[in-house]
Structures are given as structure tokens and as C-alpha cells.
N, CA, C and O atoms as CSV, one atom per row, in Angstrom:
chain,resi,resn,atom,element,x,y,z
A,1,MET,N,N,123.126,99.888,108.266
A,1,MET,CA,C,123.403,100.426,106.962
A,1,MET,C,C,122.963,101.884,106.977
A,1,MET,O,O,121.926,102.219,107.550
A,2,SER,N,N,123.750,102.748,106.350
A,2,SER,CA,C,123.341,104.137,106.242
A,2,SER,C,C,123.571,104.638,104.827
A,2,SER,O,O,124.446,104.146,104.114
A,3,ARG,N,N,122.788,105.605,104.436
A,3,ARG,CA,C,122.900,106.182,103.097
A,3,ARG,C,C,122.582,107.664,103.199
A,3,ARG,O,O,121.470,108.047,103.561
A,4,LYS,N,N,123.558,108.486,102.879
A,4,LYS,CA,C,123.385,109.946,102.882
A,4,LYS,C,C,122.737,110.445,104.168
A,4,LYS,O,O,121.795,111.236,104.125
A,5,GLY,N,N,123.236,109.989,105.302
A,5,GLY,CA,C,122.736,110.443,106.588
A,5,GLY,C,C,121.511,109.736,107.103
A,5,GLY,O,O,121.126,109.955,108.251
A,6,GLN,N,N,120.874,108.889,106.298
A,6,GLN,CA,C,119.686,108.142,106.732
A,6,GLN,C,C,120.106,106.725,107.090
A,6,GLN,O,O,120.814,106.078,106.319
A,7,GLU,N,N,119.684,106.237,108.242
A,7,GLU,CA,C,120.019,104.881,108.671
A,7,GLU,C,C,118.881,103.926,108.376
A,7,GLU,O,O,117.707,104.290,108.429
A,8,TYR,N,N,119.260,102.678,108.061
A,8,TYR,CA,C,118.309,101.599,107.785
A,8,TYR,C,C,118.717,100.362,108.573
A,8,TYR,O,O,119.909,100.106,108.741
A,9,ILE,N,N,117.769,99.608,109.047
A,9,ILE,CA,C,118.013,98.280,109.607
A,9,ILE,C,C,117.347,97.301,108.659
A,9,ILE,O,O,116.144,97.390,108.414
A,10,LEU,N,N,118.131,96.360,108.121
A,10,LEU,CA,C,117.594,95.386,107.168
A,10,LEU,C,C,117.753,93.972,107.694
A,10,LEU,O,O,118.843,93.580,108.110
A,11,VAL,N,N,116.679,93.212,107.678
A,11,VAL,CA,C,116.704,91.793,108.011
A,11,VAL,C,C,117.284,91.072,106.801
A,11,VAL,O,O,116.953,91.416,105.667
A,12,THR,N,N,118.136,90.085,107.019
A,12,THR,CA,C,118.776,89.366,105.907
A,12,THR,C,C,118.505,87.870,105.993
A,12,THR,O,O,119.430,87.075,106.159
A,13,ARG,N,N,117.259,87.494,105.881
A,13,ARG,CA,C,116.895,86.070,105.922
A,13,ARG,C,C,117.428,85.360,104.688
A,13,ARG,O,O,117.326,85.863,103.570
A,14,GLU,N,N,117.997,84.187,104.909
A,14,GLU,CA,C,118.485,83.307,103.831
A,14,GLU,C,C,119.569,83.956,102.961
A,14,GLU,O,O,119.770,83.539,101.821
A,15,ILE,N,N,120.270,84.974,103.484
A,15,ILE,CA,C,121.392,85.584,102.767
A,15,ILE,C,C,122.656,85.266,103.540
A,15,ILE,O,O,122.749,85.577,104.727
A,16,ASP,N,N,123.628,84.653,102.888
A,16,ASP,CA,C,124.892,84.286,103.521
A,16,ASP,C,C,125.885,85.431,103.316
A,16,ASP,O,O,126.681,85.414,102.376
A,17,TYR,N,N,125.828,86.431,104.211
A,17,TYR,CA,C,126.711,87.592,104.106
A,17,TYR,C,C,127.038,88.082,105.503
A,17,TYR,O,O,126.141,88.289,106.321
A,18,VAL,N,N,128.313,88.268,105.777
A,18,VAL,CA,C,128.750,88.803,107.064
A,18,VAL,C,C,129.327,90.187,106.809
A,18,VAL,O,O,130.359,90.320,106.152
A,19,ALA,N,N,128.673,91.203,107.321
A,19,ALA,CA,C,129.090,92.590,107.093
A,19,ALA,C,C,130.221,92.977,108.031
A,19,ALA,O,O,130.279,92.535,109.179
A,20,GLU,N,N,131.116,93.809,107.520
A,20,GLU,CA,C,132.189,94.390,108.307
A,20,GLU,C,C,131.997,95.912,108.260
A,20,GLU,O,O,131.496,96.441,107.268
A,21,VAL,N,N,132.389,96.604,109.310
A,21,VAL,CA,C,132.305,98.063,109.319
A,21,VAL,C,C,133.123,98.608,108.154
A,21,VAL,O,O,134.276,98.219,107.971
A,22,GLY,N,N,132.542,99.491,107.379
A,22,GLY,CA,C,133.228,100.093,106.244
A,22,GLY,C,C,132.993,99.396,104.914
A,22,GLY,O,O,133.419,99.897,103.874
A,23,ASP,N,N,132.312,98.234,104.929
A,23,ASP,CA,C,131.997,97.542,103.673
A,23,ASP,C,C,131.139,98.443,102.794
A,23,ASP,O,O,130.259,99.150,103.284
A,24,LYS,N,N,131.404,98.409,101.497
A,24,LYS,CA,C,130.549,99.093,100.528
A,24,LYS,C,C,129.780,98.017,99.792
A,24,LYS,O,O,130.369,97.117,99.193
A,25,VAL,N,N,128.465,98.114,99.838
A,25,VAL,CA,C,127.612,97.070,99.274
A,25,VAL,C,C,126.475,97.668,98.462
A,25,VAL,O,O,126.102,98.828,98.640
A,26,ARG,N,N,125.939,96.860,97.578
A,26,ARG,CA,C,124.710,97.172,96.854
A,26,ARG,C,C,123.659,96.236,97.446
A,26,ARG,O,O,123.887,95.033,97.569
A,27,VAL,N,N,122.501,96.800,97.813
A,27,VAL,CA,C,121.474,96.019,98.509
A,27,VAL,C,C,120.161,96.085,97.751
A,27,VAL,O,O,119.707,97.164,97.369
A,28,TRP,N,N,119.557,94.929,97.538
A,28,TRP,CA,C,118.213,94.829,96.959
A,28,TRP,C,C,117.260,94.512,98.101
A,28,TRP,O,O,117.573,93.695,98.967
A,29,THR,N,N,116.097,95.156,98.104
A,29,THR,CA,C,115.118,94.918,99.162
A,29,THR,C,C,113.767,94.533,98.562
A,29,THR,O,O,113.580,94.549,97.345
A,30,THR,N,N,112.840,94.190,99.440
A,30,THR,CA,C,111.480,93.869,99.002
A,30,THR,C,C,110.728,95.127,98.596
A,30,THR,O,O,109.695,95.048,97.931
A,31,GLY,N,N,111.244,96.299,98.995
A,31,GLY,CA,C,110.569,97.566,98.689
A,31,GLY,C,C,109.546,97.968,99.733
A,31,GLY,O,O,108.907,99.014,99.617
A,32,GLN,N,N,109.391,97.135,100.758
A,32,GLN,CA,C,108.450,97.453,101.834
A,32,GLN,C,C,109.253,97.844,103.066
A,32,GLN,O,O,110.147,97.107,103.483
A,33,TYR,N,N,108.941,98.998,103.654
A,33,TYR,CA,C,109.683,99.516,104.796
A,33,TYR,C,C,108.742,99.911,105.912
A,33,TYR,O,O,107.614,100.340,105.671
A,34,GLU,N,N,109.220,99.761,107.143
A,34,GLU,CA,C,108.490,100.221,108.321
A,34,GLU,C,C,108.815,101.696,108.519
A,34,GLU,O,O,109.978,102.088,108.421
A,35,GLU,N,N,107.826,102.505,108.790
A,35,GLU,CA,C,108.022,103.938,109.034
A,35,GLU,C,C,108.494,104.134,110.469
A,35,GLU,O,O,107.735,104.588,111.325
A,36,SER,N,N,109.745,103.790,110.722
A,36,SER,CA,C,110.319,103.931,112.052
A,36,SER,C,C,111.639,104.682,111.916
A,36,SER,O,O,112.054,105.031,110.812
A,37,ASN,N,N,112.288,104.926,113.040
A,37,ASN,CA,C,113.590,105.584,113.012
A,37,ASN,C,C,114.562,104.760,113.835
A,37,ASN,O,O,114.468,104.774,115.063
A,38,PRO,N,N,115.498,104.039,113.215
A,38,PRO,CA,C,115.776,104.014,111.784
A,38,PRO,C,C,114.749,103.188,111.011
A,38,PRO,O,O,114.037,102.365,111.586
A,39,ILE,N,N,114.684,103.421,109.696
A,39,ILE,CA,C,113.785,102.699,108.800
A,39,ILE,C,C,114.151,101.219,108.807
A,39,ILE,O,O,115.332,100.874,108.840
A,40,GLN,N,N,113.144,100.339,108.777
A,40,GLN,CA,C,113.388,98.900,108.790
A,40,GLN,C,C,112.780,98.244,107.562
A,40,GLN,O,O,111.699,98.627,107.114
A,41,GLY,N,N,113.486,97.243,107.014
A,41,GLY,CA,C,113.006,96.517,105.849
A,41,GLY,C,C,113.706,95.180,105.729
A,41,GLY,O,O,114.433,94.778,106.637
A,42,GLU,N,N,113.497,94.480,104.615
A,42,GLU,CA,C,114.098,93.162,104.400
A,42,GLU,C,C,114.949,93.175,103.141
A,42,GLU,O,O,114.471,93.504,102.056
A,43,ALA,N,N,116.227,92.810,103.303
A,43,ALA,CA,C,117.139,92.682,102.168
A,43,ALA,C,C,116.929,91.313,101.529
A,43,ALA,O,O,116.768,90.313,102.229
A,44,ILE,N,N,116.932,91.273,100.193
A,44,ILE,CA,C,116.795,89.988,99.502
A,44,ILE,C,C,118.072,89.611,98.754
A,44,ILE,O,O,118.221,88.471,98.315
A,45,LYS,N,N,118.995,90.570,98.608
A,45,LYS,CA,C,120.277,90.296,97.958
A,45,LYS,C,C,121.271,91.367,98.398
A,45,LYS,O,O,120.921,92.542,98.500
A,46,ILE,N,N,122.522,90.952,98.660
A,46,ILE,CA,C,123.592,91.879,99.001
A,46,ILE,C,C,124.802,91.538,98.148
A,46,ILE,O,O,125.206,90.378,98.064
A,47,GLU,N,N,125.378,92.552,97.517
A,47,GLU,CA,C,126.549,92.369,96.653
A,47,GLU,C,C,127.642,93.343,97.114
A,47,GLU,O,O,127.384,94.536,97.270
A,48,THR,N,N,128.866,92.832,97.332
A,48,THR,CA,C,129.984,93.683,97.719
A,48,THR,C,C,130.464,94.487,96.532
A,48,THR,O,O,130.599,93.953,95.431
A,49,ILE,N,N,130.728,95.787,96.745
A,49,ILE,CA,C,131.258,96.670,95.701
A,49,ILE,C,C,132.739,96.882,95.993
A,49,ILE,O,O,133.102,97.209,97.123
A,50,ASN,N,N,133.580,96.704,95.013
A,50,ASN,CA,C,135.029,96.917,95.209
A,50,ASN,C,C,135.405,98.343,95.022
A,50,ASN,O,O,136.578,98.694,95.150
């Protein structure tokens, strides 16, 4: 996942979502991130945006 040039890697435990390249999504996270490059965190909800 990337946002305005910043990349993120998100773990998606217990979320039934298969991402495709180019998908536009809204993502909710736990708010806790690892200070790495790319940034890592855990997604708790993913919603497709049309």
C-alpha cells in the first residue's frame, strides 16, 4: 500500500480481502506502526472505494 509517495506494509489478520494492483481502498489500522522502511502496521478493516 502506498500513500503520497510513502509505502506501508500492513498485516491483515482475520480480514477476508484480496487486493489487486490499482485497487482504491480505505484502511483502518490499530494506530501502532513499526519505524521501518517501509512502515509496517496491522490493518483491522479494509473497504473498497469505487
